[in-house]
N, C-alpha and C positions, 0 to 999 in steps of 0.2 A: 504493500499499500504506499503511495507517495505521500509527501508532506501535505499536499493539497488534494482533497477529494474530488474537486471539480474545477473546471476552467474559470468560473466566476470567482471562486475563492482566490485562485492563484492571481487573476487579473486584479482584483481588489487589493491584495497584498502588494502587488507591483505598483499600483497607483499610489498607495499609502507610502511606500518607500520613496517614490519620486517626489511626493509632496514634501517629505522630510528633507530630501536633498535640495529641493528648490527653496525651502524656508532657510536652510543653512546658507545657501548661496546668496539669498537676498540679504541676510545678516552680514555676510562678508562684503557685499557690494555697498551696503549702507555704511558700514565701518570705513571702508576705503573712501567713500564720498566725503564723509566727515573729516577724514584725515587730510583731504585735499582742499578743503574750504579755508579761505583766508580767516584771520583772527576775527574780523567783524562778522563774518558769516557763520563762524563755528556755532553749532547748536549746543545746548547744554547736554551733558552726559545723561544718558537714559536714566530716568528716575524709577524707583520701584512703584508698583501699582498704587500703594497707599499715598505716596507723594503726588502722583498724577491725579488721583481722586480728590485730594486736598486742594490741589491747584484749581480743578474745575469747580470745587465747592466755593472757592473765593470769588467767583464771577457773580455779579449782581444779576438779577432776572433779565435786565436789558442786555447786559454783556453776554449772557448765556444764549439769548435769542440770536444775537449777531454771530456768536461762536458756532451755533448750530447751522445757521445759514451759510456761513463760510465753509464749514465741514461738508455740507450737502453740495455746494458748488465744487469743492475740491474733488469730491467723489465722482460727480458727473464728469468733470473735466478729465480726470484720470481715466475713467472708464472709456471715454470717447477716444483717448489716445492709446487704450489698451495698455496702460502702465499702472503701477501701484500708486496710491495716493501720495505716499511720502516723497515721490519724485517731484511733486508740485511744491509742497512745503510740509513742514512738520507741525504737530499740534501746538508746540510752544510758540511758533509764529502766530498761529491762529489765536491763541490766547492773548498774546501781546497785542494784535490787531484789535481784538475785541475789547481790551481794556483801554487802549489809547485812542481808538477810533480816528486814525489819521485821515486828514482831509486833502492832502496833497501828496504828490509822489516824493517830495523831499522828506516829509514826515514819515512816510511809509518806509523809505530807504534807510532811515535811522534805526529801524527795528532789527535786532539780532536775528539772523536767519534770512533776511530779505536780500539776498545776493543779486548780483547782476542779471542772472538768467531769470530769476523770479520777477524782478522789476521789469525787464524787457518783455517778458511773455504775459505776465498776469496782473501788473500793478493797476491798470485801468479798469479791469474786471472787478478787482477787489474794492477799489474806491467806489465804483458804481454800486456794489452791494452795500457798502457802508452808507452811501448817500440815500439809498432806498429805505434804509431801516429807520 
């Protein structure tokens, strides 16, 4: 008797193994991307789940509404590009935007994590979301 009794079980196991490999590769890519960012762009080191939850708790109701809108925008944008959401920006930048509500590209550019690529590609969309809120 083989390790797997049927083809579906074997395929499901192979898919799960591939998912694990992809997740590990995504972590490595993210780590490499963080290493290559300039000091202004460098995002904070990943926080434990408790710290992230506390950070989100600190948002006012209005800030949370903006944060959720930005997160929805980022998800839709990433999906359209067939990329993971973190390629557009990280949660810390969304939180900073939600708290400061920048009105100009200059104000947005001052936030940690708002690098050249982000500013060039997404600044006007983000400012429009803020304006509509």
